[in-house]
C-alpha positions in Angstrom: 87.9 114.0 122.3 91.6 114.8 122.8 92.2 117.5 120.2 91.6 121.2 120.7 88.3 122.4 119.3 88.4 124.9 116.5 85.7 127.6 116.8 85.0 129.0 113.4 83.7 132.5 112.9 83.1 134.5 109.7 82.7 138.0 111.2 83.5 140.1 114.2 79.8 139.8 115.3 80.4 136.2 116.3 83.6 136.9 118.2 82.2 137.4 121.7 80.2 134.2 121.6 83.3 132.4 120.1 85.4 133.5 123.0 82.9 132.3 125.5 82.9 128.9 123.9 86.7 128.8 123.7 87.0 129.5 127.4 84.5 126.7 128.1 86.1 124.1 125.8 89.8 125.1 125.8 89.3 125.8 122.1 90.9 128.1 119.5 89.1 130.9 117.7 89.6 130.7 113.9 88.4 133.8 111.9 87.9 134.6 108.2 90.7 137.2 107.8 89.0 139.6 105.4 86.0 140.0 107.8 87.9 139.9 111.2 89.4 143.1 112.6 90.2 141.9 116.1 93.0 139.4 117.1 92.0 135.7 117.1 94.1 132.6 117.5 94.2 131.7 113.8 93.0 133.2 110.6 92.1 131.7 107.2 91.4 133.0 103.8 88.7 130.6 102.6 86.3 128.7 104.8 85.9 125.6 102.7 89.6 124.5 102.5 90.2 125.5 106.1 87.3 123.4 107.3 88.4 120.5 105.1 91.9 120.6 106.6 90.6 120.6 110.2 88.2 117.8 109.4 91.1 115.7 107.9 93.1 116.3 111.1 90.2 115.0 113.1 89.9 118.4 114.9 86.5 119.0 116.6 84.8 121.9 114.7 82.4 124.3 116.3 81.0 126.6 113.6 79.2 129.8 114.5 77.2 129.7 111.3 74.1 128.2 109.7 74.0 124.4 110.0 73.2 124.2 106.3 76.3 126.1 105.3 78.5 124.0 107.5 77.0 120.8 106.1 77.5 121.9 102.5 81.2 122.8 103.1 82.0 119.5 104.7 79.8 117.2 102.6 82.5 116.4 100.0 84.7 115.1 102.8 82.3 112.7 104.5 83.4 109.0 104.2 83.9 107.1 107.5 81.3 107.6 110.2 83.5 105.9 112.8 86.4 108.3 112.3 84.6 111.6 111.9 85.4 114.3 114.5 82.7 116.2 116.3 81.1 118.9 114.1 78.7 121.3 115.8 76.8 124.3 114.5 76.0 127.1 116.9 73.8 130.1 116.3 75.6 133.4 116.8 73.5 134.2 119.9 74.2 130.7 121.3 70.5 129.8 121.5 70.9 126.6 119.4 73.7 124.1 119.6 73.4 121.4 117.0 75.8 118.4 116.8 75.9 117.5 113.1 78.6 114.8 113.0 80.4 112.6 115.5 77.6 112.5 118.0 78.9 109.4 119.5 82.5 110.6 119.3 82.2 113.5 121.6 79.9 115.9 119.7 76.8 115.3 121.9 78.8 115.8 125.1 80.6 118.9 123.6 77.2 120.3 122.5 75.8 119.9 126.0 78.8 121.5 127.5 78.6 124.5 125.2 74.8 124.8 125.7 75.3 124.8 129.5 77.9 127.6 129.2 76.1 129.9 126.9 72.5 129.2 128.0 71.4 127.5 124.8 69.7 124.3 123.8 71.7 121.2 122.7 69.7 119.7 119.9 70.9 116.1 120.3 69.1 113.7 117.9 70.9 110.3 118.1 68.4 107.7 119.0 70.2 106.1 122.0 70.9 109.5 123.6 67.3 110.6 123.1 65.6 107.5 124.4 68.0 106.2 127.0 70.4 109.1 127.8 73.4 106.9 126.8 75.5 106.1 123.7 76.5 102.5 123.9 79.0 102.9 121.1 80.7 105.8 122.8 81.3 104.8 126.5 82.6 107.5 128.8 86.2 108.1 129.8 87.6 105.1 131.6 85.8 102.5 129.5 86.6 100.7 126.2 84.0 99.0 124.0 85.7 95.7 122.9 83.3 94.8 120.1 82.2 98.1 118.5 80.9 96.4 115.4 78.0 94.9 117.4 76.9 98.2 118.9 74.6 99.2 116.0 72.5 96.0 116.2 72.4 96.0 120.0 71.2 99.6 120.1 68.6 98.8 117.4 67.3 95.9 119.5 67.1 98.1 122.6 65.3 100.9 120.7 62.9 98.2 119.4 62.0 97.3 123.0 64.3 94.4 124.0 65.7 94.4 127.5 69.4 93.8 128.4 71.2 91.9 131.2 74.0 93.8 132.9 77.0 91.7 134.0 79.4 93.6 136.1 79.2 97.1 137.4 79.3 100.4 135.6 77.4 103.4 137.0 77.0 105.1 133.6 75.0 102.0 132.5 73.2 101.5 135.8 72.0 105.1 135.9 70.8 105.2 132.3 67.3 104.7 131.0 68.2 101.3 129.5 65.6 98.5 130.2 67.3 95.8 132.3 66.0 92.3 133.0 67.8 89.4 134.8 66.8 86.9 132.1 67.4 89.1 129.0 69.2 87.6 126.0 71.1 90.8 125.3 74.1 91.1 127.5 76.1 94.2 128.5 79.2 92.8 130.1 81.7 94.9 132.1 84.9 93.1 132.8 88.7 93.4 133.0 89.1 89.8 131.9 90.4 88.8 128.5 87.2 86.9 127.8 85.4 86.8 124.4 82.5 89.2 123.9 79.0 87.8 124.4 77.3 86.3 121.3 74.4 88.8 121.7 75.6 91.9 123.4 78.6 94.2 124.2 81.7 93.8 126.2 83.1 96.8 128.0 86.6 96.9 129.7 86.9 99.3 132.6 90.3 100.9 132.5 91.1 100.0 136.1 94.4 98.2 135.6 97.8 99.8 136.2 101.1 98.4 134.9 103.9 98.9 137.4 107.1 99.0 135.5 110.7 98.8 136.6 113.6 98.6 134.2 117.3 99.2 133.6 118.4 102.4 132.1 118.2 102.1 128.3 116.1 99.0 128.4 114.6 97.9 125.0 111.0 99.1 124.8 109.8 96.1 122.8 111.1 93.8 125.6 109.2 95.7 128.2 106.0 95.7 126.1 106.2 92.0 125.7 106.8 91.5 129.4 103.6 93.5 130.1 101.6 91.5 127.6 102.9 88.2 129.1 102.0 89.4 132.6 98.5 90.4 131.5 97.9 87.1 129.7 99.1 85.0 132.6 96.6 86.8 134.9 93.8 86.4 132.4 93.4 90.2 131.9 92.6 92.2 128.8 95.2 94.7 127.6 92.3 97.1 126.8 91.6 97.3 130.6 95.0 99.0 131.2 94.4 102.6 132.1 97.8 103.7 133.5 101.5 102.9 133.4 103.4 103.7 136.6 107.0 103.7 137.8 109.5 105.5 140.1 110.2 109.1 139.4 113.9 108.6 138.4 112.4 106.7 135.4 110.4 109.7 134.2 112.6 110.1 131.2 113.0 106.4 130.5 112.1 105.9 126.9 110.9 102.3 127.4 108.3 103.3 130.1 106.8 105.8 127.7 106.9 103.3 124.9 104.8 101.0 127.0 102.3 103.8 127.8 102.0 104.6 124.1 101.4 101.0 123.2 98.5 100.7 125.6 97.2 104.1 124.8 97.3 105.5 128.3 99.3 108.0 130.4 102.4 107.3 132.4 102.8 108.6 136.0 105.6 108.5 138.4 106.1 108.3 142.2 109.0 109.2 144.4 110.9 106.5 146.4 109.3 107.4 149.7 105.8 106.9 148.3 106.8 103.5 146.9 108.5 102.5 150.1 105.2 103.2 152.0 103.7 100.3 150.0 106.2 97.8 151.4 103.7 96.0 153.7 101.6 95.2 150.6 104.4 93.9 148.4 104.6 90.3 147.4 108.3 90.4 146.6 110.1 93.0 148.6 113.8 93.3 147.7 116.7 94.7 149.8 118.8 94.9 146.7 116.2 97.3 145.1 116.1 99.3 148.3 119.8 99.8 148.3 119.7 101.0 144.7 116.7 103.3 144.6 115.4 103.7 148.2 112.3 101.5 148.1 111.8 97.8 148.4 109.9 97.4 145.1 109.4 99.5 142.0 107.0 97.4 139.8 104.8 96.2 142.7 105.2 99.4 144.6 104.2 101.6 141.6 101.3 99.4 140.8 99.9 99.6 144.4 100.6 103.3 144.8 98.7 104.0 141.6 95.9 101.7 142.5 95.4 103.5 145.8 94.6 102.4 149.3 91.4 100.7 148.1 93.1 99.0 145.2 95.0 95.7 145.1 97.8 93.9 143.5 96.3 91.4 141.0 99.5 90.1 139.4 102.8 90.1 141.3 106.2 91.0 139.8 107.4 89.2 136.7 110.9 89.6 135.2 112.5 89.8 131.8 116.1 90.3 131.1 116.1 94.0 131.9 112.7 94.8 133.3 110.0 94.0 135.8 106.2 94.3 135.6 103.4 94.0 138.1 99.7 94.7 137.8 97.4 96.6 140.2 93.7 97.2 140.1 92.0 100.4 141.2 88.6 100.6 142.6 87.3 102.8 139.7 88.5 103.4 136.2 91.3 105.9 135.8 90.4 109.4 134.5 92.9 111.9 133.2 91.9 114.7 135.6 92.3 112.6 138.7 95.3 110.4 137.9 97.6 109.6 140.9 101.4 110.3 140.8 103.2 113.0 138.8 103.4 113.3 135.0 106.7 113.8 133.2 106.8 117.6 132.7 107.1 119.0 129.2 108.9 122.2 128.1 107.8 123.6 124.8 110.2 126.2 123.5 108.1 128.1 120.9 108.9 130.9 118.5 105.8 133.1 117.9 107.3 135.0 115.0 107.5 138.8 115.0 104.1 139.1 116.7 101.3 139.0 114.2 99.0 136.0 114.9 99.0 135.2 111.1 102.7 134.6 111.3 102.4 132.1 114.2 102.6 128.5 113.1 99.7 126.1 113.9 102.1 123.9 115.7 103.2 126.8 118.0 99.5 127.7 118.6 98.7 124.1 119.5 101.7 123.9 121.9 100.6 127.1 123.6 97.1 125.9 123.8 98.2 122.6 125.4 100.4 124.4 128.0 99.4 125.1 131.6 102.1 127.8 132.2 103.6 130.5 130.0 107.1 131.8 130.6 108.5 134.8 128.8 109.2 138.5 128.4 106.0 140.3 129.2 105.7 141.8 125.7 105.9 138.4 124.1 103.3 137.0 126.3 101.0 139.9 125.6 101.4 139.3 121.9 99.7 135.9 122.3 96.4 137.7 122.9 93.4 135.4 123.7 95.7 132.3 123.3 97.1 133.2 126.7 93.7 133.2 128.4 93.5 130.7 131.2 97.2 130.1 131.4 99.4 130.8 134.4 101.8 133.6 133.4 105.4 133.9 134.6 106.5 137.3 133.3 110.2 138.4 133.1 111.9 141.6 132.1 114.5 141.8 129.4 118.0 140.8 130.6 116.7 137.9 132.7 117.1 135.3 130.1 118.8 132.6 132.1 116.4 133.1 135.1 113.5 132.8 132.6 114.7 129.5 131.2 115.6 128.1 134.6 112.1 128.9 135.9 110.5 127.3 132.8 112.5 124.1 133.3 111.8 123.9 137.0 108.1 124.3 136.4 108.2 121.5 133.9 110.1 119.5 136.5 107.0 119.8 138.7 105.0 117.9 136.0 103.5 121.0 134.3 103.3 121.6 130.5 105.2 124.8 130.0 105.5 127.0 126.9 108.7 129.1 126.9 107.7 131.9 124.6 110.3 133.6 122.3 109.8 136.2 119.6 110.9 135.2 116.1 112.4 131.8 116.0 113.2 130.0 119.3 116.6 128.9 118.1 117.9 132.2 116.7 119.3 134.5 119.4 116.6 133.1 121.7 115.9 130.7 124.5 116.3 127.3 123.0 120.1 127.5 123.2 120.0 128.4 126.9 117.7 125.4 127.6 120.4 123.0 126.3 123.2 125.0 127.8 121.6 124.7 131.3 121.2 120.9 130.8 124.9 120.7 129.8 126.1 122.6 132.8 127.5 120.8 135.8 125.2 120.2 138.7 125.5 122.5 141.7 123.6 124.7 144.1 122.4 126.9 141.3 122.0 124.2 138.8 118.8 122.4 137.7 117.0 120.0 140.0 117.0 116.3 139.0 113.3 116.6 138.1 114.0 119.5 135.7 116.7 117.3 134.0 114.1 114.6 133.3 111.6 116.7 131.4 110.5 116.3 127.9 111.6 119.0 125.5 110.2 120.2 122.2 111.3 123.1 120.1 109.0 124.6 117.5 110.3 127.1 114.9 108.9 130.5 114.2 109.3 133.2 111.5 112.5 135.0 112.4 112.8 138.8 112.3 115.3 138.2 109.4 112.7 136.4 107.4 109.9 138.9 108.2 112.1 141.8 107.2 113.1 140.1 104.0 109.5 139.3 103.1 108.3 142.8 103.7 111.2 144.3 101.7 111.3 141.9 98.8 113.9 139.1 98.4 117.2 140.3 99.8 118.1 136.7 100.9 118.1 135.3 97.3 121.8 134.5 97.7 124.2 133.7 100.6 123.5 135.5 103.8 124.4 135.5 107.5 123.3 137.0 110.8 125.4 138.8 113.3 124.4 140.2 116.7 126.0 143.5 117.5 125.4 143.2 121.3 128.6 142.8 123.2 126.9 141.8 126.5 127.6 138.1 125.9 130.1 138.3 123.0 133.4 140.2 123.1 133.5 143.2 120.8 136.7 141.9 119.2 134.8 138.7 118.1 132.0 140.8 116.7 134.5 142.9 114.7 136.1 139.8 113.3 132.8 138.4 112.2 131.7 141.6 110.5 135.0 141.8 108.7 134.7 138.2 107.6 131.1 138.7 106.4 132.3 141.8 104.5 135.1 140.0 102.8 132.8 137.1 102.0 130.2 139.5 100.5 127.3 138.1 102.5 124.0 139.8 102.9 124.1 140.5 106.6 121.2 140.8 109.0 122.2 142.7 112.1 120.3 141.8 115.3 120.5 144.0 118.4 122.0 146.8 116.3 121.8 149.5 119.1 120.7 150.0 122.6 120.3 153.0 124.9 123.9 152.8 126.0 125.4 151.3 122.8 125.4 153.5 119.8 128.8 153.0 118.1 128.8 149.4 117.0 126.4 149.8 114.1 128.4 152.9 112.8 131.6 150.9 113.0 130.0 148.0 111.0 128.7 150.4 108.4 132.1 152.0 107.9 133.8 148.6 107.7 131.3 147.3 105.1 131.8 150.4 103.0 135.4 149.1 102.3 133.9 146.0 100.7 130.8 147.1 98.9 129.4 150.3 97.2 127.9 153.1 99.2 124.7 152.6 97.1 124.2 149.1 98.6 120.6 148.9 99.8 120.0 148.6 103.6 116.6 147.5 105.0 115.6 149.0 108.3 112.6 147.0 109.6 110.9 148.1 112.8 108.0 146.6 114.8 107.6 143.8 112.3 104.1 142.3 112.4 103.0 144.7 115.1 101.4 148.1 115.3 103.7 150.8 114.1 105.5 148.6 111.6 107.9 150.6 109.5 110.0 149.4 106.6 112.7 151.7 105.1 115.3 151.2 102.4 118.4 153.5 102.6 121.8 153.4 100.9 124.6 152.0 103.0 126.6 155.2 102.7 123.6 157.2 104.2 122.8 154.8 107.0 122.1 157.0 110.1 122.5 155.2 113.4 120.0 157.6 115.0 117.3 156.1 112.7 117.7 152.7 114.3 116.3 151.6 117.7 116.2 148.3 119.7 113.2 147.0 117.8 114.8 147.4 114.4 116.4 144.7 112.3 119.1 146.0 109.9 119.6 144.0 106.7 122.6 145.1 104.6 122.7 143.9 101.0 125.7 142.3 99.3 127.6 144.0 96.5 125.1 142.4 94.2 121.9 143.3 96.0 119.8 145.9 94.2 116.4 147.7 94.1 113.5 147.8 91.7 110.4 150.0 91.7 106.9 148.7 90.9 104.1 150.7 89.4 102.6 151.5 92.7 105.7 153.4 93.7 107.1 150.7 96.1 110.9 150.1 96.2 111.8 146.4 96.6 115.2 144.9 97.4 116.4 141.7 95.9 119.7 139.7 95.6 119.8 137.7 92.4 120.9 134.1 92.4 123.2 134.7 89.5 126.3 136.7 90.7 127.7 139.6 88.7 130.1 141.8 90.6 129.0 145.5 90.8 131.5 148.2 89.9 133.0 150.1 92.8 133.6 147.2 95.2 137.0 146.6 96.7 136.8 142.8 96.2 138.8 141.0 93.6 137.0 138.3 91.6 138.8 135.0 91.6 137.8 132.3 89.1 138.2 128.6 89.8 141.4 128.5 87.9 143.1 131.5 89.5 145.8 131.3 92.2 144.8 132.8 95.5 
């Protein structure tokens, strides 16, 4: 199970138990919006479609509801037993934890983990688990079943009383309740070799092999993959026994190395030159040329040995292709994600959480925050994440510390952590995404980024901007051309801001003003109002949107000519309509603002209409 579990609740009564389960499993709480009054990670309007979507995404589902209801909702979507995600029904008091689907794909283990956390009983019913305490078609982490199609018959034979013969070593099999006999016809084989599966039995590959990879910058990924496959074949080893790809840390951002890891379905880890140099006595092919270039006598063999550990060994010495090298090490035990050696390539996720309401936060952003180890951001923005921030290491910053905030996030990622840099609205609109790339683009220096921070993986996920939120709350003011202008002159000269306001006025754009005022800055918005009044009527609608998506939300519509700067604060977005924007009232008394797509000039503007045939 690699995806985040979704804990489904239909009322506030189930929320305390759902949060306990979320903490225990790293899951998200999803609540039925019309019955949930408290903040949860995600909300949905109808249970059936939401569960169907999660099921199609192969997300583990934990429903705090009756098992029958959960079964009926998912029944139309059942098709392939082998690809079904875990589905578990939990009573609201946690006393019963019932894996309904995906028992051998993580549901049984997840049910046991939940039961242990909440003091309930895991009602596991699959035959192998009940009789032998093991699921042969779902080996534990670190093992791969090579011939899954044979598992059903083998398990049936064992349940019927036939014994098995164990070839190789695997503690999870040895410590099970399986009946073993030295002369049994059924074979459970555990081997890293690329041999065929037994005629009667199962073949398990322990993921004990590590591919040590060295390559030139920009090497072709397909070339490196083929080199790895050739090296495994020459050594008589199965590619399914590969549990790790390893290299030197300066290759942490090398695309080919990560392409190899994706091909073999395993993580990539990296070691510094000093660690690899310590493996020199065990190298088969030490190289002074390599030492002169990167500071160690071997990258491929050194990385394979460093990852395999002191009790591991080199089982295939370095092979070369045109632009890469590969060696294979063997660890004493299968690799597991929580105890992998070396350092991971860090990841920086720059996320826009929208104006603040959890319903306006995208599923991708929620997933990124859930996957992070560290959160970096302005304290208010981190607080707005609610339970989604639980269990994360917070790095809070005050307003005005934007560059320090981004620098810290990138350095944390450089340490191998998964970091969410949290922005309000959209991460790329007057937010931190720009600074990330600006810091990468700056020259190196004493205050610049470390080499490790420059090798991180970066992902930017969009959010609903304050402009979009204000427009949606007020109607459809962005129906025609629009622009955004920040009135803050902290980073932009006031002369440039004046020029942009003038140009937007002449172009008759709908304008969204960000940072309209501050405690010390009260004149810019008044200047912009007066300037725009020379291009559009005093009756032009202006939207003042404050605390969007948060407690205290306030939406007002005033005429441009009556715009009072004292009615605007730092948490207000000001949207000024074009000369064609107008208002309409509905039967409930609400005033809506819209800008029609068709353009008919209002009377009273100072602009001159020019047709395509007129001379400018």
